[in-house]
DSSP file (Angstrom, degrees, kcal/mol; ACC not computed):
  #  RESIDUE AA STRUCTURE BP1 BP2  ACC     N-H-->O    O-->H-N    N-H-->O    O-->H-N    TCO  KAPPA ALPHA  PHI   PSI    X-CA   Y-CA   Z-CA
    1    1 A M              0   0    0      0, 0.0     0, 0.0     0, 0.0     0, 0.0   0.000 360.0 360.0 360.0 -14.0  -76.9   25.3   28.0
    2    2 A G        +     0   0    0      2,-0.1     2,-0.2     0, 0.0     0, 0.0   0.497 360.0  94.7 -84.5  -3.3  -74.8   25.1   24.9
    3    3 A R  S    S-     0   0    0      1,-0.0     3,-0.0     3,-0.0     0, 0.0  -0.584  76.5-122.1 -88.7 150.8  -75.0   28.9   24.4
    4    4 A K        -     0   0    0     -2,-0.2     2,-0.1     1,-0.1    -2,-0.1  -0.672  34.5-107.0 -86.1 144.7  -72.5   31.3   25.6
    5    5 A P        -     0   0    0      0, 0.0     2,-0.3     0, 0.0    -1,-0.1  -0.434  36.2-112.2 -69.4 146.2  -73.8   33.9   27.9
    6    6 A E        -     0   0    0     -2,-0.1     2,-0.3     1,-0.0     6,-0.1  -0.589  27.2-132.6 -80.6 138.1  -74.1   37.4   26.3
    7    7 A L        -     0   0    0     -2,-0.3     2,-0.4     4,-0.1    -1,-0.0  -0.709  22.5-163.9 -93.8 142.9  -71.8   40.0   27.7
    8    8 A R    >   -     0   0    0     -2,-0.3     3,-1.0     4,-0.0     4,-0.2  -0.929  44.8 -18.8-126.1 149.2  -73.1   43.4   28.6
    9    9 A G  T 3> S+     0   0    0     -2,-0.4     4,-1.7     1,-0.3     3,-0.3  -0.329 126.0   3.6  69.9-129.9  -71.5   46.7   29.3
   10   10 A R  H 3> S+     0   0    0      1,-0.2     4,-2.2     2,-0.2    -1,-0.3   0.869 130.1  56.5 -62.3 -40.0  -67.9   46.9   30.0
   11   11 A A  H <> S+     0   0    0     -3,-1.0     4,-1.9     1,-0.2    -1,-0.2   0.860 105.4  52.3 -61.2 -38.1  -67.3   43.1   29.5
   12   12 A A  H  > S+     0   0    0     -3,-0.3     4,-1.5    -4,-0.2    -1,-0.2   0.891 109.1  49.8 -68.0 -40.3  -68.7   43.3   26.0
   13   13 A R  H  X S+     0   0    0     -4,-1.7     4,-1.0     1,-0.2    -2,-0.2   0.921 111.9  47.6 -65.7 -42.0  -66.3   46.2   25.1
   14   14 A L  H  X S+     0   0    0     -4,-2.2     4,-1.2     1,-0.2     3,-0.4   0.873 107.9  56.0 -66.0 -36.7  -63.3   44.3   26.4
   15   15 A A  H  < S+     0   0    0     -4,-1.9    -1,-0.2     1,-0.2    -2,-0.2   0.828 103.4  55.6 -64.8 -33.8  -64.4   41.1   24.5
   16   16 A R  H  < S+     0   0    0     -4,-1.5    -1,-0.2     1,-0.2    -2,-0.2   0.806 103.7  54.2 -70.5 -27.6  -64.4   43.1   21.3
   17   17 A L  H  < S+     0   0    0     -4,-1.0    -1,-0.2    -3,-0.4    -2,-0.2   0.807  96.1  77.0 -76.2 -29.6  -60.8   44.2   21.8
   18   18 A L  S  < S-     0   0    0     -4,-1.2     3,-0.1     1,-0.1     2,-0.0  -0.571  90.2-111.2 -79.9 144.7  -59.5   40.6   22.2
   19   19 A P        -     0   0    0      0, 0.0     2,-0.3     0, 0.0    -1,-0.1  -0.349  35.1 -96.9 -73.4 158.0  -59.1   38.5   19.1
   20   20 A V        -     0   0    0      1,-0.1     4,-0.5    -4,-0.1     3,-0.2  -0.592  32.0-154.9 -74.8 133.0  -61.3   35.6   18.4
   21   21 A T        +     0   0    0     -2,-0.3     4,-0.3     1,-0.2    -1,-0.1   0.232  67.3  92.2 -98.8  12.1  -59.4   32.4   19.6
   22   22 A T  S    S+     0   0    0      2,-0.1     4,-0.3     1,-0.1    -1,-0.2   0.974 103.8   5.5 -76.8 -51.8  -61.1   29.8   17.4
   23   23 A G  S  > S+     0   0    0     -3,-0.2     4,-1.3     2,-0.1     3,-0.2   0.713 119.7  65.8-105.5 -26.3  -58.8   29.6   14.3
   24   24 A S  H  > S+     0   0    0     -4,-0.5     4,-1.8     1,-0.2     5,-0.2   0.786  93.2  61.3 -72.7 -27.3  -55.8   31.9   15.1
   25   25 A R  H  > S+     0   0    0     -4,-0.3     4,-1.2     1,-0.2    -1,-0.2   0.906 106.3  47.0 -65.8 -41.0  -54.5   29.7   18.0
   26   26 A Q  H  > S+     0   0    0     -4,-0.3     4,-1.2    -3,-0.2    -1,-0.2   0.877 110.7  52.8 -67.8 -37.3  -54.0   26.8   15.5
   27   27 A A  H  < S+     0   0    0     -4,-1.3    -1,-0.2     1,-0.2    -2,-0.2   0.841 108.5  48.8 -68.8 -33.5  -52.3   29.1   13.0
   28   28 A A  H  X S+     0   0    0     -4,-1.8     4,-0.7     1,-0.2    -1,-0.2   0.751 107.0  57.7 -79.0 -24.2  -49.8   30.4   15.6
   29   29 A R  H  X S+     0   0    0     -4,-1.2     4,-2.1    -5,-0.2     5,-0.2   0.840  93.1  67.2 -76.2 -33.3  -48.8   26.9   16.8
   30   30 A T  H  X S+     0   0    0     -4,-1.2     4,-2.3     1,-0.2     5,-0.2   0.898  99.0  47.3 -60.0 -48.8  -47.7   25.5   13.4
   31   31 A P  H  > S+     0   0    0      0, 0.0     4,-2.3     0, 0.0    -1,-0.2   0.885 112.3  52.1 -63.5 -34.7  -44.6   27.7   12.9
   32   32 A F  H  X S+     0   0    0     -4,-0.7     4,-2.2     2,-0.2    -2,-0.2   0.925 109.7  48.0 -65.4 -43.5  -43.4   26.9   16.4
   33   33 A V  H  X S+     0   0    0     -4,-2.1     4,-2.5     1,-0.2    -1,-0.2   0.913 111.9  49.9 -64.5 -41.9  -43.8   23.2   15.9
   34   34 A L  H  X S+     0   0    0     -4,-2.3     4,-2.6     1,-0.2    -1,-0.2   0.905 109.8  51.6 -62.1 -41.1  -41.9   23.4   12.6
   35   35 A L  H  X S+     0   0    0     -4,-2.3     4,-2.4     2,-0.2    -2,-0.2   0.918 111.1  47.1 -62.7 -44.2  -39.1   25.4   14.4
   36   36 A V  H  X S+     0   0    0     -4,-2.2     4,-2.5     2,-0.2    -2,-0.2   0.917 112.5  49.0 -65.0 -42.9  -38.8   22.8   17.1
   37   37 A V  H  X S+     0   0    0     -4,-2.5     4,-2.6     1,-0.2    -2,-0.2   0.914 112.6  48.4 -64.3 -41.6  -38.7   19.9   14.7
   38   38 A L  H  X S+     0   0    0     -4,-2.6     4,-2.7     2,-0.2     5,-0.2   0.896 112.1  49.2 -65.9 -39.3  -36.1   21.6   12.5
   39   39 A L  H  X S+     0   0    0     -4,-2.4     4,-2.3     2,-0.2    -2,-0.2   0.922 113.3  46.3 -63.9 -44.1  -33.9   22.4   15.6
   40   40 A L  H  X S+     0   0    0     -4,-2.5     4,-2.3     2,-0.2    -2,-0.2   0.926 114.8  47.0 -65.4 -43.8  -34.1   18.8   16.8
   41   41 A G  H  X S+     0   0    0     -4,-2.6     4,-2.4     2,-0.2     5,-0.2   0.923 113.2  48.5 -64.0 -43.7  -33.4   17.4   13.4
   42   42 A G  H  X S+     0   0    0     -4,-2.7     4,-2.6     1,-0.2    -1,-0.2   0.896 111.2  51.1 -61.9 -40.2  -30.4   19.8   12.9
   43   43 A G  H  X S+     0   0    0     -4,-2.3     4,-2.3    -5,-0.2    -2,-0.2   0.914 110.8  47.8 -64.7 -42.3  -29.1   18.9   16.3
   44   44 A L  H  X S+     0   0    0     -4,-2.3     4,-2.1     2,-0.2    -2,-0.2   0.917 113.2  47.8 -64.7 -42.5  -29.3   15.1   15.6
   45   45 A I  H  X S+     0   0    0     -4,-2.4     4,-2.3     2,-0.2    -2,-0.2   0.907 112.3  49.8 -66.0 -41.0  -27.6   15.5   12.2
   46   46 A G  H  X S+     0   0    0     -4,-2.6     4,-2.4     1,-0.2    -2,-0.2   0.895 110.6  49.9 -62.3 -40.9  -24.9   17.7   13.8
   47   47 A L  H  X S+     0   0    0     -4,-2.3     4,-2.4     2,-0.2    -1,-0.2   0.877 109.9  51.2 -65.8 -37.7  -24.3   15.1   16.5
   48   48 A L  H  X S+     0   0    0     -4,-2.1     4,-2.1     2,-0.2    -2,-0.2   0.918 111.5  46.9 -66.4 -43.2  -24.0   12.4   13.9
   49   49 A V  H  X S+     0   0    0     -4,-2.3     4,-2.3     2,-0.2    -2,-0.2   0.920 113.3  48.7 -63.8 -43.7  -21.4   14.4   11.9
   50   50 A L  H  X S+     0   0    0     -4,-2.4     4,-2.2     1,-0.2    -2,-0.2   0.911 110.9  50.1 -63.7 -42.8  -19.4   15.1   15.1
   51   51 A N  H  X S+     0   0    0     -4,-2.4     4,-2.1     2,-0.2    -1,-0.2   0.886 110.8  50.0 -62.0 -40.3  -19.5   11.5   16.1
   52   52 A S  H  X S+     0   0    0     -4,-2.1     4,-2.3     2,-0.2    -2,-0.2   0.911 110.4  49.8 -65.5 -42.7  -18.3   10.4   12.7
   53   53 A A  H  X S+     0   0    0     -4,-2.3     4,-2.1     1,-0.2    -2,-0.2   0.895 111.1  49.1 -64.0 -40.7  -15.4   12.9   12.8
   54   54 A L  H  X S+     0   0    0     -4,-2.2     4,-2.0     2,-0.2    -1,-0.2   0.891 110.7  50.4 -65.8 -39.1  -14.4   11.7   16.2
   55   55 A S  H  X S+     0   0    0     -4,-2.1     4,-2.1     2,-0.2    -2,-0.2   0.910 110.2  49.8 -65.7 -40.9  -14.4    8.1   15.1
   56   56 A E  H  X S+     0   0    0     -4,-2.3     4,-2.0     1,-0.2    -2,-0.2   0.898 111.1  49.5 -64.2 -40.1  -12.3    8.9   12.1
   57   57 A G  H  X S+     0   0    0     -4,-2.1     4,-2.3     1,-0.2    -1,-0.2   0.856 108.4  53.8 -66.3 -34.3   -9.8   10.7   14.3
   58   58 A S  H  X S+     0   0    0     -4,-2.0     4,-2.1     2,-0.2    -2,-0.2   0.907 108.6  48.7 -66.9 -40.3   -9.7    7.8   16.7
   59   59 A F  H  X S+     0   0    0     -4,-2.1     4,-2.0     2,-0.2    -2,-0.2   0.902 111.8  49.2 -64.8 -41.0   -8.9    5.4   13.8
   60   60 A R  H  X S+     0   0    0     -4,-2.0     4,-2.4     1,-0.2    -2,-0.2   0.895 109.2  52.6 -67.4 -38.2   -6.1    7.7   12.6
   61   61 A L  H  X S+     0   0    0     -4,-2.3     4,-2.6     2,-0.2    -1,-0.2   0.910 108.2  51.1 -62.4 -42.1   -4.7    8.0   16.1
   62   62 A D  H  X S+     0   0    0     -4,-2.1     4,-2.1     2,-0.2    -2,-0.2   0.911 110.6  48.6 -60.3 -43.2   -4.6    4.2   16.3
   63   63 A D  H  X S+     0   0    0     -4,-2.0     4,-2.4     2,-0.2    -2,-0.2   0.923 112.1  48.4 -64.1 -43.9   -2.7    3.9   13.0
   64   64 A L  H  X S+     0   0    0     -4,-2.4     4,-2.5     1,-0.2    -2,-0.2   0.892 110.8  50.6 -65.2 -39.3   -0.2    6.6   14.1
   65   65 A Q  H  X S+     0   0    0     -4,-2.6     4,-2.3     2,-0.2    -1,-0.2   0.902 110.6  49.7 -65.5 -39.0    0.4    4.9   17.5
   66   66 A R  H  X S+     0   0    0     -4,-2.1     4,-2.2     2,-0.2    -2,-0.2   0.915 112.0  47.8 -65.5 -41.7    1.0    1.6   15.7
   67   67 A D  H  X S+     0   0    0     -4,-2.4     4,-2.5     1,-0.2    -2,-0.2   0.894 111.1  51.4 -64.1 -39.5    3.4    3.2   13.3
   68   68 A T  H  X S+     0   0    0     -4,-2.5     4,-2.3     2,-0.2    -2,-0.2   0.899 109.8  49.4 -63.6 -42.5    5.2    4.9   16.3
   69   69 A K  H  X S+     0   0    0     -4,-2.3     4,-2.3     2,-0.2    -1,-0.2   0.926 111.6  49.1 -63.2 -44.3    5.6    1.6   18.1
   70   70 A S  H  X S+     0   0    0     -4,-2.2     4,-2.1     1,-0.2    -2,-0.2   0.922 113.3  46.0 -61.9 -45.8    7.0   -0.1   15.0
   71   71 A L  H  X S+     0   0    0     -4,-2.5     4,-2.4     1,-0.2    -1,-0.2   0.854 111.2  52.5 -67.4 -34.7    9.5    2.7   14.4
   72   72 A T  H  X S+     0   0    0     -4,-2.3     4,-2.3     2,-0.2    -2,-0.2   0.909 109.1  49.9 -68.0 -41.2   10.5    2.8   18.1
   73   73 A D  H  X S+     0   0    0     -4,-2.3     4,-2.1     2,-0.2    -2,-0.2   0.908 111.8  48.3 -61.0 -42.5   11.2   -1.0   18.0
   74   74 A Q  H  X S+     0   0    0     -4,-2.1     4,-2.3     1,-0.2    -2,-0.2   0.897 110.3  51.4 -66.7 -39.1   13.3   -0.5   14.9
   75   75 A E  H  X S+     0   0    0     -4,-2.4     4,-2.4     1,-0.2    -2,-0.2   0.910 109.8  50.0 -62.2 -42.0   15.2    2.4   16.5
   76   76 A Q  H  X S+     0   0    0     -4,-2.3     4,-2.2     2,-0.2    -1,-0.2   0.891 109.6  50.5 -66.9 -38.3   15.9    0.2   19.5
   77   77 A A  H  X S+     0   0    0     -4,-2.1     4,-1.9     2,-0.2    -1,-0.2   0.920 111.8  47.6 -62.8 -43.1   17.2   -2.7   17.4
   78   78 A L  H  X S+     0   0    0     -4,-2.3     4,-2.3     1,-0.2    -2,-0.2   0.881 110.0  52.9 -65.6 -36.7   19.5   -0.4   15.4
   79   79 A Q  H  X S+     0   0    0     -4,-2.4     4,-2.5     1,-0.2    -1,-0.2   0.891 107.4  52.1 -66.1 -37.7   20.8    1.2   18.7
   80   80 A R  H  X S+     0   0    0     -4,-2.2     4,-2.1     2,-0.2    -1,-0.2   0.899 109.2  50.0 -63.1 -39.6   21.6   -2.4   20.0
   81   81 A D  H  X S+     0   0    0     -4,-1.9     4,-2.3     2,-0.2    -2,-0.2   0.922 111.0  48.9 -64.2 -42.8   23.5   -3.1   16.8
   82   82 A I  H  X S+     0   0    0     -4,-2.3     4,-1.9     1,-0.2    -2,-0.2   0.915 111.4  49.7 -60.9 -43.7   25.5    0.2   17.2
   83   83 A D  H  < S+     0   0    0     -4,-2.5     4,-0.5     1,-0.2    -1,-0.2   0.885 110.2  50.8 -64.4 -37.5   26.2   -0.6   20.9
   84   84 A A  H >< S+     0   0    0     -4,-2.1     3,-0.6     1,-0.2     6,-0.2   0.910 113.6  44.0 -66.5 -41.9   27.4   -4.1   19.9
   85   85 A Y  H 3< S+     0   0    0     -4,-2.3    -1,-0.2     1,-0.2    -2,-0.2   0.763 113.8  51.8 -74.1 -24.3   29.8   -2.8   17.2
   86   86 A S  T 3< S+     0   0    0     -4,-1.9    -1,-0.2    -5,-0.2    -2,-0.2   0.452  79.7 117.3 -92.3   0.0   31.0    0.0   19.5
   87   87 A A  S <> S-     0   0    0     -3,-0.6     4,-2.5    -4,-0.5     5,-0.2  -0.384  74.8-120.3 -66.7 146.3   31.9   -2.2   22.4
   88   88 A P  H  > S+     0   0    0      0, 0.0     4,-2.5     0, 0.0     5,-0.2   0.873 111.5  51.1 -58.6 -39.6   35.6   -2.1   23.2
   89   89 A D  H  > S+     0   0    0      2,-0.2     4,-2.3     1,-0.2     5,-0.2   0.886 110.8  49.0 -68.6 -35.1   36.2   -5.8   22.7
   90   90 A A  H  > S+     0   0    0     -6,-0.2     4,-2.3     2,-0.2    -1,-0.2   0.908 112.5  48.1 -66.8 -41.5   34.5   -5.6   19.2
   91   91 A L  H  X S+     0   0    0     -4,-2.5     4,-2.3     2,-0.2    -2,-0.2   0.898 112.2  49.2 -64.6 -40.0   36.6   -2.6   18.3
   92   92 A Q  H  X S+     0   0    0     -4,-2.5     4,-2.3    -5,-0.2    -2,-0.2   0.922 111.2  49.2 -66.4 -43.3   39.8   -4.4   19.4
   93   93 A R  H  X S+     0   0    0     -4,-2.3     4,-2.1     1,-0.2    -2,-0.2   0.920 112.8  47.5 -60.5 -45.2   38.9   -7.5   17.5
   94   94 A R  H  X S+     0   0    0     -4,-2.3     4,-1.4     2,-0.2    -1,-0.2   0.871 111.0  51.5 -64.7 -38.5   38.2   -5.5   14.3
   95   95 A A  H  <>S+     0   0    0     -4,-2.3     5,-2.6     2,-0.2     4,-0.3   0.904 109.0  50.1 -67.6 -39.4   41.4   -3.6   14.7
   96   96 A R  H ><5S+     0   0    0     -4,-2.3     3,-1.4     1,-0.2    -2,-0.2   0.892 107.0  55.0 -64.0 -39.3   43.4   -6.8   15.1
   97   97 A E  H 3<5S+     0   0    0     -4,-2.1    -1,-0.2     1,-0.3    -2,-0.2   0.840 107.3  51.1 -61.2 -31.7   41.7   -8.1   11.9
   98   98 A L  T 3<5S-     0   0    0     -4,-1.4    -1,-0.3    -5,-0.1    -2,-0.2   0.468 125.0-105.3 -83.4  -2.5   43.0   -4.9   10.1
   99   99 A G  T < 5S+     0   0    0     -3,-1.4    -3,-0.2    -4,-0.3     2,-0.2   0.582  71.1 144.5  91.3  10.4   46.5   -5.5   11.4
  100  100 A M      < -     0   0    0     -5,-2.6    -1,-0.3    -6,-0.1    61,-0.2  -0.526  30.5-160.6 -82.4 150.6   46.6   -2.9   14.1
  101  101 A V  E     -A  160   0A   0     59,-2.8    59,-3.4    -2,-0.2     2,-0.1  -0.872  34.1 -83.1-125.1 159.6   48.5   -3.4   17.4
  102  102 A P  E     -A  159   0A   0      0, 0.0    21,-1.4     0, 0.0    57,-0.3  -0.423  52.7-117.9 -63.0 137.7   48.1   -1.7   20.8
  103  103 A G        -     0   0    0     55,-2.6    18,-0.1    19,-0.2    19,-0.1  -0.244  21.5-124.8 -72.9 161.4   50.2    1.6   20.8
  104  104 A G        -     0   0    0     16,-0.5    18,-0.1     1,-0.2    -1,-0.1   0.063  57.2 -42.8 -85.7-158.4   53.1    2.3   23.2
  105  105 A D        -     0   0    0     16,-0.2    15,-2.4    13,-0.1    -1,-0.2  -0.534  66.8-129.3 -72.1 134.6   53.5    5.1   25.5
  106  106 A P        -     0   0    0      0, 0.0     2,-0.4     0, 0.0    12,-0.2  -0.437  13.0-151.1 -84.0 159.7   52.4    8.4   23.9
  107  107 A A        -     0   0    0     10,-0.1     2,-0.4    -2,-0.1    10,-0.2  -0.950  12.1-148.8-123.1 148.9   54.4   11.7   23.8
  108  108 A F  E     -B  116   0B   0      8,-3.0     8,-3.8    -2,-0.4     2,-0.5  -0.903   7.4-134.5-121.4 148.2   52.7   15.1   23.7
  109  109 A L  E     -B  115   0B   0     -2,-0.4     6,-0.2     6,-0.2     2,-0.1  -0.863  21.5-140.6-100.5 131.8   53.8   18.3   22.1
  110  110 A G    >   -     0   0    0      4,-3.4     3,-1.5    -2,-0.5    -1,-0.0  -0.315  29.4-102.2 -81.1 172.2   53.5   21.5   24.1
  111  111 A T  T 3  S+     0   0    0      1,-0.3    -1,-0.1     2,-0.1    -2,-0.0   0.767 123.5  53.8 -67.7 -24.0   52.3   24.8   22.7
  112  112 A D  T 3  S-     0   0    0      2,-0.1    -1,-0.3     1,-0.0    -3,-0.0   0.376 124.6-101.1 -91.7   6.2   55.9   26.0   22.7
  113  113 A G  S <  S+     0   0    0     -3,-1.5     2,-0.2     1,-0.3    -2,-0.1   0.465  76.1 138.1  93.6   2.1   57.1   23.0   20.7
  114  114 A T        -     0   0    0      1,-0.0    -4,-3.4    -5,-0.0     2,-0.5  -0.558  53.1-123.5 -82.2 149.0   58.6   21.0   23.5
  115  115 A V  E     -B  109   0B   0     -6,-0.2     2,-0.5    -2,-0.2    -6,-0.2  -0.787  22.7-161.4 -92.1 128.5   58.0   17.2   23.7
  116  116 A K  E     +B  108   0B   0     -8,-3.8    -8,-3.0    -2,-0.5     2,-0.1  -0.949  56.0  10.2-112.4 126.1   56.4   16.0   26.9
  117  117 A G  S    S-     0   0    0     -2,-0.5   -10,-0.1   -10,-0.2    -2,-0.0  -0.157  86.1 -85.1  94.3 166.0   56.8   12.4   27.8
  118  118 A V        -     0   0    0    -12,-0.2     2,-0.1    -2,-0.1   -13,-0.1  -0.953  40.3-132.4-114.2 116.0   58.8    9.6   26.3
  119  119 A P        -     0   0    0      0, 0.0     2,-0.3     0, 0.0    -2,-0.0  -0.398  21.5-156.1 -70.6 144.6   57.3    7.8   23.3
  120  120 A G        -     0   0    0    -15,-2.4   -16,-0.5    -2,-0.1     2,-0.1  -0.855  18.9-105.4-117.8 155.7   57.4    4.1   23.4
  121  121 A A        -     0   0    0     -2,-0.3   -16,-0.2   -17,-0.1     3,-0.1  -0.389  41.1-100.0 -75.2 155.4   57.3    1.6   20.5
  122  122 A A        -     0   0    0    -18,-0.1   -19,-0.2     1,-0.1    -1,-0.1  -0.365  51.2 -84.8 -70.6 156.2   54.2   -0.4   19.8
  123  123 A A        -     0   0    0    -21,-1.4    40,-0.2     1,-0.1    -1,-0.1  -0.366  48.8-112.9 -63.9 139.2   54.0   -4.0   21.1
  124  124 A E        -     0   0    0     -3,-0.1     2,-0.2    38,-0.1    -1,-0.1  -0.441  27.2-145.1 -73.7 146.0   55.7   -6.5   18.8
  125  125 A Q        -     0   0    0     -2,-0.1     5,-0.1     1,-0.1    -1,-0.0  -0.682  26.3 -95.9-102.6 160.9   53.5   -9.1   17.0
  126  126 A S    >>  -     0   0    0     -2,-0.2     4,-1.0     1,-0.1     3,-0.7  -0.361  40.2-106.5 -70.5 162.0   54.5  -12.6   16.2
  127  127 A S  T 34 S+     0   0    0      1,-0.3     4,-0.3     2,-0.2    -1,-0.1   0.783 119.2  59.3 -62.2 -28.5   55.8  -13.2   12.7
  128  128 A A  T 34 S+     0   0    0      1,-0.2     3,-0.5     2,-0.2    -1,-0.3   0.858 110.9  40.6 -68.7 -34.3   52.5  -14.9   11.7
  129  129 A Q  T <4 S+     0   0    0     -3,-0.7    -1,-0.2     1,-0.2    -2,-0.2   0.592  99.9  75.7 -88.2 -11.1   50.6  -11.8   12.5
  130  130 A R     <  +     0   0    0     -4,-1.0     2,-0.3     2,-0.1    -1,-0.2   0.567  65.1 113.2 -80.4  -7.8   53.2   -9.4   11.0
  131  131 A I        -     0   0    0     -3,-0.5     2,-0.6    -4,-0.3    -3,-0.0  -0.494  65.7-138.1 -67.2 125.0   52.2  -10.3    7.5
  132  132 A V        -     0   0    0     -2,-0.3    -2,-0.1     0, 0.0    -1,-0.1  -0.762  20.2-161.3 -89.2 121.7   50.7   -7.2    5.9
  133  133 A R        -     0   0    0     -2,-0.6     5,-0.1   -35,-0.1     0, 0.0  -0.791  21.2-112.9-102.6 142.8   47.6   -8.1    3.9
  134  134 A P    >   -     0   0    0      0, 0.0     3,-1.7     0, 0.0     4,-0.5  -0.385  34.1-109.0 -68.1 156.2   46.1   -5.9    1.2
  135  135 A P  G >  S+     0   0    0      0, 0.0     3,-1.2     0, 0.0     6,-0.2   0.820 117.0  59.3 -59.4 -31.6   42.6   -4.5    2.1
  136  136 A E  G 3  S+     0   0    0      1,-0.2    -3,-0.0     5,-0.1     5,-0.0   0.708 100.6  56.7 -72.8 -15.7   40.9   -6.8   -0.5
  137  137 A A  G <  S+     0   0    0     -3,-1.7    -1,-0.2     4,-0.1     5,-0.0   0.539  83.8 104.9 -88.0  -7.3   42.3   -9.9    1.2
  138  138 A L  S X  S-     0   0    0     -3,-1.2     3,-1.0    -4,-0.5     4,-0.5  -0.414  80.6-121.4 -72.3 151.4   40.7   -8.9    4.6
  139  139 A P  G >  S+     0   0    0      0, 0.0     3,-0.8     0, 0.0     4,-0.4   0.837 110.8  54.0 -63.0 -31.9   37.6  -11.0    5.6
  140  140 A S  G >  S+     0   0    0      1,-0.2     3,-0.7     2,-0.2     8,-0.1   0.669  91.2  74.8 -79.9 -13.2   35.4   -7.9    5.8
  141  141 A A  G <  S+     0   0    0     -3,-1.0    -1,-0.2    -6,-0.2    -5,-0.1   0.763  90.6  57.4 -69.4 -23.5   36.3   -6.7    2.3
  142  142 A T  G <  S+     0   0    0     -3,-0.8    -1,-0.2    -4,-0.5    -2,-0.2   0.742  95.1  79.4 -78.1 -21.0   34.0   -9.4    0.8
  143  143 A A  S <  S-     0   0    0     -3,-0.7     5,-0.0    -4,-0.4    -3,-0.0  -0.403  96.7 -92.6 -80.6 161.6   31.0   -8.1    2.7
  144  144 A S    >>  -     0   0    0      1,-0.1     3,-1.2    -2,-0.1     4,-0.8  -0.354  34.6-113.3 -70.9 156.0   29.1   -5.1    1.4
  145  145 A P  T 34 S+     0   0    0      0, 0.0     3,-0.4     0, 0.0    -1,-0.1   0.796 116.4  54.8 -62.3 -26.8   30.1   -1.7    2.8
  146  146 A T  T 34 S+     0   0    0      1,-0.2    -2,-0.0     3,-0.1    -3,-0.0   0.687  96.8  65.8 -80.5 -16.2   26.8   -1.3    4.6
  147  147 A A  T <4 S+     0   0    0     -3,-1.2    -1,-0.2     1,-0.2    -3,-0.0   0.786  97.6  56.5 -75.7 -25.6   27.2   -4.6    6.4
  148  148 A T  S  < S-     0   0    0     -4,-0.8    -1,-0.2    -3,-0.4     2,-0.0  -0.877  82.6-152.8-108.0 102.7   30.3   -3.4    8.4
  149  149 A P        -     0   0    0      0, 0.0    -3,-0.1     0, 0.0    -2,-0.0  -0.361  20.5-112.8 -73.2 154.0   29.3   -0.2   10.3
  150  150 A T        -     0   0    0     -2,-0.0   -64,-0.1     1,-0.0     2,-0.1  -0.775  35.2-124.4 -83.8 119.0   31.9    2.4   11.2
  151  151 A P        -     0   0    0      0, 0.0   -65,-0.1     0, 0.0   -68,-0.1  -0.376  18.4-163.7 -67.4 142.0   32.3    2.3   15.0
  152  152 A A        +     0   0    0    -70,-0.2     2,-0.2    -2,-0.1   -66,-0.1   0.664  65.6  71.1 -98.3 -20.5   31.8    5.7   16.7
  153  153 A A  S    S-     0   0    0    -66,-0.0   -66,-0.0     1,-0.0     0, 0.0  -0.539  78.3-121.9 -96.2 162.6   33.4    5.0   20.0
  154  154 A T        -     0   0    0     -2,-0.2    -2,-0.1     1,-0.1   -63,-0.1  -0.787  29.9-110.4-101.9 147.5   37.1    4.5   20.8
  155  155 A P        -     0   0    0      0, 0.0    -1,-0.1     0, 0.0   -66,-0.1  -0.253  24.2-115.0 -71.1 164.8   38.5    1.3   22.4
  156  156 A S  S    S+     0   0    0      1,-0.1   -67,-0.0     2,-0.1    -2,-0.0   0.788 107.1  50.5 -71.7 -28.0   39.9    1.3   25.9
  157  157 A T  S    S-     0   0    0    -69,-0.1    -1,-0.1   -55,-0.0     2,-0.1  -0.956  95.3-122.1-110.6 124.4   43.4    0.5   24.6
  158  158 A P        -     0   0    0      0, 0.0   -55,-2.6     0, 0.0     2,-0.4  -0.420  27.6-153.2 -67.6 138.1   44.6    2.8   21.9
  159  159 A L  E     +A  102   0A   0    -57,-0.3     2,-0.3    -2,-0.1   -59,-0.0  -0.898  15.4 178.2-113.6 141.1   45.6    0.9   18.7
  160  160 A T  E     -A  101   0A   0    -59,-3.4   -59,-2.8    -2,-0.4     3,-0.1  -0.831  38.2 -83.0-130.9 171.7   48.1    2.0   16.1
  161  161 A A        -     0   0    0     -2,-0.3   -61,-0.1   -61,-0.2   -39,-0.1  -0.375  66.0 -77.8 -69.0 156.1   49.5    0.6   12.9
  162  162 A P        -     0   0    0      0, 0.0     2,-0.3     0, 0.0    -1,-0.1  -0.271  54.2-107.6 -56.6 138.1   52.4   -1.9   13.3
  163  163 A A        -     0   0    0    -40,-0.2   -42,-0.0    -3,-0.1    -3,-0.0  -0.493  29.4-146.1 -70.1 129.1   55.7   -0.1   14.0
  164  164 A S        -     0   0    0     -2,-0.3     2,-0.2    -3,-0.1    -1,-0.0  -0.761  27.1-103.8 -93.5 143.4   58.1   -0.1   11.1
  165  165 A P        -     0   0    0      0, 0.0    -1,-0.0     0, 0.0     3,-0.0  -0.468  34.6-142.6 -68.2 134.7   61.8   -0.3   12.0
  166  166 A T    >   -     0   0    0     -2,-0.2     3,-1.3     1,-0.0     2,-0.1  -0.799  20.8-109.7 -97.7 137.4   63.5    3.0   11.6
  167  167 A P  T 3  S+     0   0    0      0, 0.0    -1,-0.0     0, 0.0     0, 0.0  -0.425 101.3  26.7 -65.7 137.7   67.0    3.2   10.2
  168  168 A G  T 3         0   0    0     -2,-0.1     0, 0.0    -3,-0.0     0, 0.0   0.529 360.0 360.0  91.7   5.7   69.5    4.1   12.7
  169  169 A R    <         0   0    0     -3,-1.3    -3,-0.0     0, 0.0    -1,-0.0   0.432 360.0 360.0-108.9 360.0   67.7    2.9   15.7
C-alpha cells in the first residue's frame, strides 16, 4: 500500500511533463518567505522612524506655543503701559509738570492768507506755577530716558507753552 500506482498511457505521458514536486516546492517557498519578512521588517522600521519624527515635531510645536504665549503676554503688558501713558489725564499731568498750560482759542490761516477766528491768550497760571524751571530740574530728568515713554496720543485739551507778555499789548 505504500507504493504509488503506476501510470499507463496518456497519464504517464502527462506525468512526465510535470516537474517532480518533492524538492522544488521547498526551494520556491524560501525566497517568498524572505521577501515577506523583509517587507514586514522594513514596514516596522519605517513606522518607527515616522513615529519618532512626529514626536519630535510635537515637542517643537509645544515649545513654539509656549514661546508665543510668553511673547503675547509681554506684548499685552507693554500695550497696557502705552495706554496708561497715553491717557488724557496722564498727558495733562505730564504737560503741567513741564510747565505747559491749556491753550486759548485757536485761529486758523486760510489758503489765501486770511486769518479765520480770533486767537485767545492761554490761561494764566498762579505765580507759584509761573516759575520756569530748566529741564534738568524737572522730576523726570533724573530718570533714565527709557523710563519716560513718549506719548503717542494727544490730550483732550490742547496745551501750549505759557504765554509771554508781548510789548504793546
